[in-house]
C-alpha positions, 0 to 999 in steps of 0.5 A: 637397413643400417650398416655400422662399420668399426675397424680395430687394427686388422679386425673389421666389425660390421653391425647390421640392423633392419632387413637385408634383401635385394634392395639393401644387399648392394649397399652391404656388398659395396661397404664390405668390398671397401672395408675388407681389403686389409682385414684379417678378421671379420665379425658380422654382428646381426643382433638387430637384423630382422630378415635376410633374403637370398640376395643377402645370403649371396653377399655373406657368402661372397664375404666368406670367400674373401675372408677364406683367403685373408683370415677369418670370419664369424657371425655373432648375435644371430636371431632364431629366424635368421638362424633357421634360414642358415640351417635350411640353406646349409650355411650353418655348415660353411659359416662360423656362427657364435 
């Protein structure tokens, strides 16, 4: 998985590509812990993300909980396969997905 982080003022955008699974989730979690400390807005761009496992869902849920206390979070460019996972798990009800 590739993680590209861009910070613009208090907005952090993280772009993911590849697979977010039990192998790569710790890498994303570490990256988010570092870059979300002062963020007021967090955008997770999933345009090139091909797969997400329960480990990846846990990292996204943790980021959402962090941003609930600091500002706002949204997911963009979610493919149909990953949107189906969010729908089945109920994540569509707790995440802002555009």
